[in-house]
C-alpha positions in Angstrom: -19.2 -32.7 7.2 -22.5 -32.5 6.1 -22.3 -28.7 7.0 -19.4 -28.5 4.8 -20.9 -30.3 1.9 -24.0 -28.2 2.1 -21.6 -25.1 1.9 -19.7 -26.6 -1.0 -22.8 -27.4 -2.6 -24.1 -23.8 -2.0 -21.0 -22.2 -3.3 -21.3 -24.2 -6.8 -24.8 -23.3 -7.1 -23.8 -19.4 -6.6 -20.8 -19.7 -8.8 -23.1 -21.4 -11.6 -25.8 -19.0 -11.4 -23.2 -16.0 -11.6 -21.6 -17.7 -14.8 -25.2 -18.0 -16.1 -26.0 -14.5 -15.7 -22.7 -13.1 -17.2 -22.1 -15.6 -19.6 -20.2 -13.5 -22.1 -22.1 -12.8 -25.8 -18.7 -13.6 -27.8 -18.9 -17.1 -26.7 -22.1 -17.6 -29.1 -20.6 -16.0 -31.9 -19.7 -19.0 -33.9 -23.6 -20.0 -33.5 -24.5 -16.7 -34.4 -22.3 -16.7 -37.9 -23.0 -20.2 -38.8 -25.9 -19.5 -40.9 -24.9 -15.9 -42.1 -24.2 -15.4 -46.0 -20.6 -14.8 -46.7 -20.8 -11.2 -47.3 -22.3 -10.7 -43.9 -20.6 -10.8 -40.6 -20.5 -9.9 -36.7 -18.0 -7.8 -35.5 -17.7 -5.7 -32.2 -19.9 -8.1 -30.0 -20.4 -6.8 -26.3 -22.7 -7.7 -23.5 -24.0 -11.1 -21.9 -26.2 -13.4 -23.9 -28.8 -11.8 -22.1 -28.5 -8.4 -23.5 -25.7 -6.4 -25.5 -25.0 -5.3 -28.9 -22.8 -5.9 -32.1 -22.1 -4.6 -35.4 -23.6 -6.3 -38.5 -21.4 -5.9 -41.4 -22.6 -6.1 -45.1 -20.1 -6.2 -48.2 -21.8 -4.3 -51.0 -21.3 -4.7 -54.7 -18.3 -2.4 -54.7 -16.7 -4.2 -52.1 -17.6 -1.3 -49.7 -18.5 -2.6 -45.8 -21.4 -0.8 -44.3 -22.6 -1.6 -41.0 -25.6 -1.5 -38.8 -25.7 -1.6 -34.8 -27.9 -4.3 -33.4 -29.1 -4.5 -29.9 -30.5 -7.4 -28.3 -32.3 -8.4 -25.3 -33.5 -11.9 -24.0 -37.2 -12.5 -24.0 -39.7 -15.3 -23.0 -42.2 -14.9 -25.8 -45.9 -15.5 -24.4 -47.6 -16.0 -27.6 -45.3 -19.4 -27.9 -45.2 -21.2 -24.4 -41.7 -22.7 -23.8 -40.1 -20.8 -26.6 -37.4 -18.3 -25.9 -35.8 -15.7 -28.1 -34.7 -12.0 -28.1 -35.9 -8.4 -29.2 -33.8 -7.0 -31.5 -33.5 -3.2 -32.5 -31.2 -2.2 -35.5 -29.7 1.5 -36.1 -27.7 2.4 -38.8 -28.2 1.6 -42.7 -30.4 -1.3 -41.7 -32.8 0.1 -39.0 -36.1 -1.1 -37.2 -37.1 -4.1 -35.0 -38.3 -7.6 -34.8 -39.1 -10.1 -32.1 -37.2 -13.7 -32.5 -38.3 -16.7 -30.7 -36.8 -20.1 -31.5 -38.9 -23.3 -31.4 -37.5 -26.9 -31.8 -37.1 -26.7 -35.4 -38.2 -23.3 -36.4 -37.5 -19.6 -36.0 -40.3 -17.4 -35.1 -40.7 -13.6 -36.1 -43.1 -11.1 -35.0 -43.4 -7.4 -35.0 -40.9 -7.2 -37.9 -40.3 -3.7 -39.2 -37.0 -2.9 -40.9 -35.8 -0.6 -43.4 -32.9 0.1 -45.6 -31.6 1.4 -48.9 -31.4 -0.9 -51.8 -28.0 -0.7 -52.0 -27.6 -2.5 -49.0 -29.1 -5.8 -50.7 -26.2 -5.9 -53.1 -24.5 -8.7 -51.1 -27.4 -11.0 -52.4 -25.7 -12.7 -55.6 -29.0 -12.6 -57.5 -29.3 -8.6 -57.7 -25.6 -8.1 -57.2 -25.3 -7.1 -61.2 -28.5 -5.0 -61.1 -27.4 -2.3 -59.0 -30.5 -1.6 -57.1 -31.4 1.7 -55.6 -34.2 3.3 -53.5 -35.7 2.6 -50.2 -36.9 -0.6 -49.1 -39.2 -1.6 -46.1 -40.1 -5.2 -44.7 -42.9 -5.6 -42.4 -44.8 -8.5 -41.4 -46.8 -9.4 -38.0 -45.5 -13.1 -37.8 -43.4 -15.3 -39.9 -42.3 -18.7 -39.1 -38.9 -20.1 -40.8 -37.7 -23.6 -40.7 -39.0 -27.1 -41.3 -42.5 -25.4 -42.1 -42.9 -21.9 -43.8 -45.7 -19.9 -42.6 -46.9 -16.2 -42.0 -47.4 -13.2 -44.5 -45.9 -9.8 -45.0 -45.0 -7.2 -47.5 -42.0 -5.6 -49.2 -42.4 -1.7 -50.2 -39.7 -0.5 -52.9 -40.0 3.2 -53.1 -38.4 5.3 -55.7 -36.8 2.0 -57.2 -34.1 2.3 -59.7 -31.7 -0.2 -61.5 -28.2 0.7 -62.6 -29.0 -0.4 -66.2 -32.2 1.1 -66.5 -32.7 3.9 -68.9 -35.0 5.8 -66.6 -34.5 6.6 -63.0 -36.6 6.3 -60.8 -38.6 3.5 -62.5 -41.2 3.9 -59.8 -42.6 2.8 -56.4 -43.7 -1.0 -55.8 -45.2 -3.0 -53.2 -44.9 -6.8 -53.1 -47.4 -8.9 -50.7 -46.0 -12.4 -50.1 -47.2 -15.7 -48.3 -45.0 -18.4 -46.8 -45.9 -21.9 -47.4 -44.4 -25.3 -47.1 -41.3 -24.9 -49.3 -42.2 -22.3 -51.1 -42.9 -18.2 -51.0 -45.8 -17.0 -53.0 -46.0 -13.3 -54.3 -47.8 -10.5 -55.8 -46.5 -7.3 -57.3 -48.4 -4.1 -57.7 -47.1 -0.5 -58.8 -47.9 2.3 -56.3 -46.7 5.0 -58.9 -44.0 5.4 -61.5 -43.4 5.3 -65.4 -42.9 1.6 -65.2 -46.2 -0.2 -64.5 -45.7 -3.9 -63.0 -48.2 -6.1 -62.1 -48.2 -9.9 -61.6 -47.6 -12.9 -59.2 -45.1 -15.8 -58.9 -43.5 -18.2 -56.6 -40.1 -19.1 -55.5 -39.1 -22.6 -54.6 -36.8 -22.5 -51.5 -34.9 -26.0 -52.0 -34.5 -25.4 -56.0 -34.0 -21.5 -56.0 -36.4 -21.5 -58.9 -38.2 -18.3 -59.5 -41.2 -17.9 -61.4 -43.3 -14.8 -62.4 -46.3 -14.0 -64.5 -47.5 -10.5 -65.2 -48.1 -7.4 -67.2 -45.4 -4.7 -67.9 -45.9 -1.4 -69.5 -43.6 1.8 -69.8 -44.9 5.1 -69.9 -41.5 6.5 -70.9 -40.5 6.3 -74.6 -37.2 4.9 -73.8 -38.8 2.4 -71.3 -41.5 1.4 -73.8 -38.7 0.7 -76.4 -37.1 -1.8 -73.6 -40.5 -3.4 -72.9 -41.1 -4.0 -76.4 -38.2 -6.7 -76.2 -39.8 -8.7 -73.7 -42.9 -11.1 -73.6 -45.7 -10.8 -75.8 -48.5 -8.0 -76.6 -51.3 -7.8 -74.2 -53.4 -5.9 -76.6 -53.3 -2.8 -74.5 -49.7 -1.4 -75.1 -48.2 -3.5 -72.5 -46.6 -7.0 -72.5 -47.3 -9.9 -71.0 -44.1 -11.7 -69.2 -43.7 -14.9 -68.1 -40.5 -16.7 -67.0 -39.4 -19.6 -64.7 -35.7 -19.7 -63.8 -33.3 -20.4 -61.1 -31.6 -17.6 -59.3 
């Protein structure tokens, strides 16, 4: 009787191990989609929770869906003992890589380097009407998201353009940002271009209020006429711009 019981227990353990190893990824789909924006969805999910791939679909301003293939693999992250996570690799319109680790109340991102055309971010309501174009790149060594924001990174926007701007492209820019509890502080600098922008600001996550103070200068005649309608003169041909508004 005891031998039979041991065999039953052993069989249940083996069965449980097989289920754990082959746990299908599609069972985790509701959890994955829960916090995604309405214009982003998951499709064609294959593999197990340990490794696999899926399609990430983005609905752009003109209601066209574009996708990126995401490959994922389970990882135990040594820098944060006790946390588990995944290595993600993106191919397609959104491409790059990131390591994601999960803590009790936070998500840790490391080795982040993703690139996309600016048209892809048109699913964000705040920029949908601007019609952004150009090449975007987001990099960061380590970011902590959740109850407490920490980390630093930068966004580079090259050959930046807006659908309503009288000149295209406007230029290339870099935004360096730092995460702090409840807010994102940033500084923007012009790398090159006819529209010169330099300044700093803050985005409050809870209230979604964006603030900015800086200097804007348009080298092109048409840009200069546009710039003259904002801010106040800085005494050097540019304009001092300052605002604080919800987005």
